[in-house]
C-alpha positions as CSV (number, residue, x, y, z in Angstrom):
1,M,0.0,0.0,0.0
2,T,1.2,3.5,-0.8
3,T,0.6,6.5,1.3
4,I,1.0,9.9,-0.4
5,I,2.1,12.7,1.8
6,R,1.8,16.1,0.3
7,K,3.8,19.2,1.3
8,N,0.7,21.1,2.6
9,L,-0.4,18.4,5.1
10,S,-0.1,19.2,8.8
11,K,1.7,16.9,11.2
12,A,-1.7,15.7,12.7
13,D,-2.9,14.8,9.2
14,I,0.2,12.9,8.5
15,Q,-0.1,10.9,11.7
16,E,-3.7,10.1,10.9
17,L,-2.6,8.7,7.5
18,L,0.1,6.6,9.1
19,K,-2.4,5.2,11.6
20,K,-4.4,3.8,8.7
21,V,-1.5,1.8,7.3
22,V,-1.9,-1.9,7.9
23,P,1.3,-3.9,8.3
24,V,1.9,-6.7,5.8
25,K,2.1,-10.2,7.1
26,R,5.7,-11.5,6.3
27,F,6.8,-14.9,5.4
28,N,8.3,-16.8,8.4
29,A,11.2,-18.9,7.1
30,F,12.2,-20.0,10.6
31,Q,9.3,-22.5,10.6
32,Y,11.2,-24.6,8.0
33,C,14.6,-24.6,9.8
34,G,15.8,-28.2,10.2
35,V,12.8,-29.7,8.3
36,I,14.9,-31.2,5.5
37,K,17.0,-34.2,6.4
38,L,20.0,-34.2,4.1
39,T,21.8,-37.5,3.2
40,I,24.6,-35.8,1.2
41,D,26.8,-32.9,2.0
42,P,25.1,-29.7,0.6
43,L,28.3,-28.4,-0.9
44,K,28.9,-31.7,-2.8
45,F,25.3,-31.7,-4.0
46,Q,25.6,-28.1,-5.2
47,R,28.8,-29.0,-7.1
48,Q,27.1,-32.0,-8.7
49,L,24.2,-29.8,-9.9
50,R,26.6,-27.2,-11.4
51,D,28.6,-29.9,-13.1
52,E,25.5,-31.1,-14.9
53,W,25.1,-27.7,-16.7
54,E,28.4,-28.0,-18.5
């Protein structure tokens, strides 16, 4: 959401506009920490994938 603040607005008007702003729900990546169980070293796996491209 975009809030437009013009030069001629008073401080009270600006504060009212900012009160109306709703925070956006963010993606929580921490809920997936430790979920994947790896059977191979991640660095070896990455090198294997990159070698396939050539």
